N, C-alpha and C positions, 0 to 999 in steps of 0.2 A: 240442342235444337231450340229454335224460337217457337215456343208453345202457344203464346198468346200475345197479341198486340192491342193495346187500348189507346185510341187517339181522341183528343178533345181540343176543339177550336184550332185546328191546323188548316189554313187556307180555306177551301170550301167544305171541309169536313167539320160538321158540328160535333158529331160523336160517332165513333166506330169501334166495334169490339170484334176482333178477328181471331179465330182459333185456327192455327195452321196444322197441316198433316206433317208427319215425321219424314216424309219422302219428297216427292216432287209437287210443289205448289206453284200454279200458274196464274198470273194476274193478266186479264185481258179487258179490253173495252175500247170505245171509239177514241180517236185522237182528241185530246183535250178533256177527256172525262175525269182525269185526276189520278192516273196511275202513278205519275211522278210524285204526287203528294204522299202516297203511301211510302215510297222509298225515302222521300225527304224526312218523313216522320221517323223512319228506322234510323237513318243517318243521324238525326237529332238525338235520339235516345242513346245512340252509340258513342256520341261525344263530338259531333261536328259543331262548328260555330253557330250559335243562335242568332237569329235575325228577326227583328220586329215585324218585318213584312210577312213572315210566315203565320202571324197570329190572325185568326179569322176576324174579318171587319165587324166592328161593333163590340168586340170582346176585349177584356183586359188582360187575359192570360191564356197561354196555350200549354198543354201537357200531354206527355206520352208515357205509357207504362209498358215495359216489355218483360215477359216472363220466359226465362230460359230453363231448360232441363239439361244438365251435363253430367258427365262422369265425375265421381267424387275425387278422382285422381287427375282431373284435367288441369291444364296450365292455368285456366281462369280461376279455378278453386284455389290453386296454390298461390296465385297473385292475391286473392282475397285474404288468404291467411296471413300474408305479409302486412296487410292493413288491419289485422285483428277483426275481420268481418266473418261471422260464422255462416256456414251454409251446409246443407245436407245434399247438395247437388242441384238445388233450385236456386236460381239467381233472379231476383226481381229488381229491375232498374226503373226508377221513376224520376222523370225530369220535367221541370216546368219553367216557363219563361214569360215575363210580363212586359207590358208596354213601357213600364218605368225602367226597363233594362235590367231588372233584378231577376235572378233565377235560383233554382235549388236542384241539387242532384242527390239522390239517395240510392244506395244499393243495399238490399235487404234491410232497410230501415236506417241505415248508417249514412250520415252526410259525407259526401266525398267531393273532391275537386274534379274539374274537367280532365285534368291530366291523369288523375287516378282512374277515372272512368275509362279513358282510352286504353290505359295499360291493361285493363281487365277485358274490355270488349274486343281488343285486337286478337284475343285467343278464342273469341266466340263466333265472329262473323267475318267473312271475306266478301267485300262488295266489289263488283266489277260492272262498269257501264260503258257506253259508247265513248264517252269523253274522258274517262279516267285512264291514268297510267297504270299499267299492270305491274304487280309486284316484281315480276322478273326483269322489268326494264332497268331496275337498279342493280348495278354490278355488285353492290354491297350485300344484296339478298341472294345472289346466285349461289354462293358457297353454302348458304343455309339450306337450299333446296337439295344439293348433293348430300349434305350431311344428314338431312331428313331421310333421304333414301337409304343411306347407310345405317341409320338408326344406332343400335347399341354398339356396333363396330367402331363408328366414329366417336361415339361418347366415351368409350373405354380409352381410346388413344388420347383424347382431349383431357381426360382425367389424369392420365399419366403425365401429359404435358404440364398440366396445372401443378402437379407435385414437383416436377423437375424445375419449373420456373420459380416456385416457391423456394426450393433449395438453392437455386441460383441467386435469388434476392438475398437470402440469408448469408451466402458466401460473400457477396458483394458488400453486404453490411459489415461483415467482419473485416474485410479488407479496408473499407472506409474508416472503421474504428482504428485501424493501424496506420492510417494516413494515406491510403490509396497507393498510387505508384511511387517510385523512388523520388521523383522530382517533387511531388506533392508532399511526401513524407519529409523531405529535407526542408521544404518551405515551412511546414508546420513546426519542425524542430527549431529552426531559426527564430520564428516568432515566439515560441515558448521560452527559448533561452533568453531572449530580450526581455520578455515579461517577468521572468524569474529574477533576472538580475536587477531590473528596475525596482521591484518590490523589495528585494533583499537589501539593496543599497540604502533604501529609505529607513530601514530598521524601525518601523513603526510599532507602537504599542497600543493595546486596546485602551480607549479612553483618553488618549493623548490629545486628540483634536479638541475635546471639550476643555481639558486643562489649559491648553494654549490659548483658547478663546477667552477663558477667564482671566489669565494673566495679561493678555493683550488689552482687555477691558480696563484693568487697573492702570496699566501704563498709559493708555490713552486719556485717563481721567486723573492723573497724578496731581495736578494743580488743584483741582476741585476737592479731592480727597484730603490733601494736606491742609487746605484752607479750613475744611470742616473740623479736622483733628485739632488744629491750633486753636480754633474758636472754642471748641468744646473744652480743651485743656485750660484755657483762660477762664472760662465760666466756672470751672470746678476748683482750680488751684490758685488763681490770682488773689491778691489781698482784697478782702471783702467778698470773695467768691463763695461758692456753696460750701466748701470745706470749713471756712471761717464761720459761716452762719450756723452750720450743724454743730461745730465745736462749741460755740456760745450757748446754743440751746442745750447741749449735753451738760455743760457745767451747771446751768441754772436748774435743770431737772434733778441732777445728782444731789443738789442741796436739799431737796425735799423728798428724796426717795425713801427716807426712813419714816415718813409719815403715813405710809399706806402701800398696800400691794399694787395698786393701780399706778402710783407714781414710780414704784420700782420697775414695773413692766415698761413704762414709757422710757425710763432711763436706759433699760436694757436694749430697747429697740433703737434708741438714738445712738448707742454705742455701736450697734451692728450697722446702722446706716452710715455712720462716720467711716467705719472700717471699709465698707462696700465702696463708698464714693472715693476713698483714698486709693483703693485697688483699681477702680475704673480709671481714675485720673492718671495712675502710673502706667496702665496699659495704653491709654491714649498717648501719653507722652512717649512711651517706647515705640509705638506705631508711627508716630510723627518723626521720631529720630531715625527710624529704620527706612522710611519711605524716601526713595530717591528715583529719579527718571534716568534710565540707561538707554540712550539712543541706539546703541549697538544691539542690545538685547531686544529692543522693539523691532529692529530690522530682521534679526534672526528669527523671531517668532513669526513675523509676516511671511518670510520666505518659507518657513516650515509649514505654515497653514496653506500656502499656495501649493506646496508639493503634495500634501495629504489631499487637498481638494482634487488635484489632477489625478491622483491614484483612485480616489472615490469615483470619479467620472468614468474611469476605465474598468475598474475591477470590482467595485462594490460600494454599497451605500454607507458603510462605516468600516472602521478598522478591522473588526471581526470578519466581515465578508471579504475584505481584501486578503487577509491571512488565510482564509479558507480557499480563495481562488489560488493563492500561492501553493498550497498543499496539493491541490488538484493539478496545477500546471506541472509541478515536480513529478507527480505520478505519471501524468500523460507523457511528459518528456522522456521519462525512463522507459515507458512502454514502447514509444516510437523508436527510441535509440536501439532497442533490442529486437525490433519487429521484422527485420529483413528476411530472416529465415521463415518466419510465420507467413509473411506475404507470399513468399515464393511457393510455400506449400498450398496456400489458398488459391493462388493463380493456377496451379496444376489441377486442383479440384474444379475450378471454374472452367477450364478448358475441357475437362472430362465431362462436366455437366452439359456444356454446349454441344459436345459431340453426341451425347445421348439424346439431347433435344432434337438435333439435326436428323438423327436416325428415325425418331418418332414422326418428325415432319414428313420425311420421305415415305414412311409407311402410310401416313394419312393421305399424301399426294397419290400414291399408287392405288389406294382404295377409292379415292374420289375419281380418279381417271377411269377406273373400272366401272364405277357407278354412272359416270357421265356417258360412257359409251353405250351402255344399256339404255339409259334414260333418253338420249338423243335418238337412238334407233326406234324406241317405242313411240316417241313423240312424232317422229317423221312418218311412221306407219299410220298413226292416228290422223295426221294431216292429209294423207293420201285418201283416207275415207271421207275427209271433209272437203274434198275437191281442190286440194292443193297437191297435185300428183308429183310435181317436181321439187317439192320442199326439201331443202338440205338444212340440217341443224347439227351443230357441233359445239363443244366446249373447248376453248383455247386456254391452256394453263400457262402462266408466266414462268419462265425458267428462273431457277435460282441455284446458287452454290453455297458452300459453307461460308464463304466470304460475303456473299450478298444477301443471304437469307435473313428474314426477320425472325430471330430466335427469342422474341420477348412475349409472344402471344400464345395462349393455350388453344387458339383457333388454328394454329399451324402457320406455315410460311407461304401458303398458296394465295395467288391472285388469279381470278378467272374471268373470262368474258364469254357470254353466250353469243355465238355467231349464227346468222341465219340468212338463207336465200330462198325466196319463194318461186323464182322463175329459172327455168333452164338456161344455162349459159351465163347467168349472173353470179359474180363472185360472192363468197360469204363475207358479210359485214356484221358489226356489232348489232345485236337485236334492236336496240333503241334507235338506231339510225336508218334502218331499212324497212321495217314492218309497217304496213298500212293499217288503217282503222279496221277494215273488213277482215284482213288477214290476222290482225291482232285478236279479234274476237274468236276466230277459229283456232288460232295458236293457243290462246288461253284455255279454250275448251279442251284441246288435245292434252295440254299440260295437266289440267285438273283431272282429266280422265286417268292419266298415268299416275298422278300423285294422290288419288282419291283416298288412300289409306295411310298417307304419310304425315300431313302437317297438323293433324289434331283439331282443325277447325270444325265446328259442329254444324255451321250453316253457311251456305254459299248463296249470294244474291246476284242475279244476272239481270241487267237492265237493257232489254232489247238488243242483246248481242247477236241475235239472229236476223237483224235488219239487212235486207238486200239478199237474203238466202231463200231459196225455194227448191221445189222438186226433190231430187234424190238427196241433195245435201241437207235439206230441211229434215228429211226422215232420219238421216245420220245424226244430226244434232239432237233430235228427240231421243234417239237411242243412247247417245252419250249422256244425256241428262238422266236417263233411267239407270245407267251404269253407275254414275256418280252418286245418285240418290239411294243406292243400296246401302251406302254407309254414311252419307252426308246429306242432311236436309237441303233442299234447294227451293229458293223463292225466285221465280223467273217472271219478268214482264215480257210478254210475247204476243206477236200477231200471227204466228204460224199455226195453222190448224193441226199439223202434226205434233207440235209440242204440247198443245192443249189436249189433244187426244191421249198423249202419253202421261198426262198429270194424274196424280192420286188425289189431288184436291184442286178444283177449278173455282176462281173467284172472278166475279164480274164487277168492274168498276164503272159506274154510270152516274149521270147527273139527273136531277129532278128539281122541279120548282115547288116550294111550299111557303105559303104566306108571303109571296112576293119576293122570296129569296132563292138563290140557286144553291143547291146542296149536292155534294158528292156522296154517293152511297157505295157500300161494299157488300156484295151478297155472295155467299158460297152457293154454287150451283148444284142442284141435284142431277141425277143422271139425264133426265129428259131436257133440263135447261142446258146442260153441257153439250148435248147433241145439237141443240139449236145454235149455241154459240159457235161450235165448230163449223156448222154450215154457214153461218154468217162470215166467219173468218175466211172460209173458202171462196167467198164471193158469190154464193148461191142464194136463191130465194129459199125460204123455209118450206121446201116441198118434200114429199115422201122420198123422192130420189136423192135429194140432198141429205136428208136425215139417214137414209139407208147407207149412203156413202160415209157419213160421219160415224155411224155405228160400226161399220166395217173397219174404219180407221182406228177406233178405240179398241175393237176386238183384236186387231193386228198387234197392238202394243201390249195388250193384256197377255198375249201368248209368250212374250219375252220374259 
């Protein structure tokens, strides 16, 4: 239930702090007094779109705080748990919005998005006003109503369907691993066979690409390499070259090596240098002699590199990945080649699973049809008490067979349409196409009376749904409110004295001027003030007779 609502700087409300009763709360007041501002504030804190025009003139920011008390196993609490927001059954929502377009939303002190807010509040409050579309007008929601009536019986079948559909997905996954149907399996085998043959024909080796690139680099630079080698050989080996110079130096130092250890070491080093230069010169000479350009080899290397590049593009970044792909392709090909029997076995399991799903869908359909018959009868009976004596209401189920049924959803295979006729002699038509605004209000009230223990919503809000109703029907509406309020809190904006008399808490919305400004105030009425308000709503002057009649009206509903 909505326990407390704090409003600051919304429209004409400077500040309001309202504590609601757990049963029937009625808001009344003159036209234009600001009753809609209260509902706008509630809608804002529940997640409706923010608008700068709602901010009180002269202020920079508007804010609303709503405090709810709900069962600890309610859907709202479960949703909060998904967001890691702790609660002990108390849910405090605080939302603010500024002229700069910036806002903030917190639930129990944790920042949330507008989408997260709505996902929680949809389990807290059901708002219905004169201009809003009722939940049941959407055919998508009509099955939810029937399943809500069935409760655990529908939940058990849906749980079984979930298990079967999971089993079905697993079987299909196994069939997919085996290549699906025969044609698909053959297509995959052909592709794998092509890929295996292409890689095997290439006979690639790990590291081959790098080796070929290195050899190609040498062939492409043969002339430059040969020029360098010949030049170096000339510098080292030609007459007057490095070898001759080192040889002359070696002879000179050898002649003085006996005069001291230092000269002996120099002689030894020159001997080593001569030997090293001779070896390097020989190697350079051999390299120059061996270096030749083979145009055929260059062409073959280019073709081989092109092939490996193509394989890399298809099967992996390098030779190792290509060979890994080859092994997997061989294994996959072997599996698919021997899978015909396995696929046949899985297809039999799939057919059996579909058969079991279909039977569960039929069970669910039968239960829904049973619930629908009772539900429609009860709603029609309620509508008769609300002065729609010729109301007809039924649920039409779409037919399906094993071949046409949707066997993919844990929600079953049903499609339904709520059909309604308000007038005698008029055919039944889809609810959304035939029901008028006034009829809709009473229809909604009848449905919520029937479903008062079903949907788990803790608070209903009604915005002048009793407009245009009077007399006996007004008394019946008040009685319906009392019935619903036994289990679900109601906030109702009403002009009917009967509804106000039935309230457990009455709030007067009124305007007053202060410091040259118009303000909207909210006041909870005591018993005497409530009597005066009922007399006003009845169109009477505040006389003893009018007050006596108001007291009698209040007493009449207290007996119920």
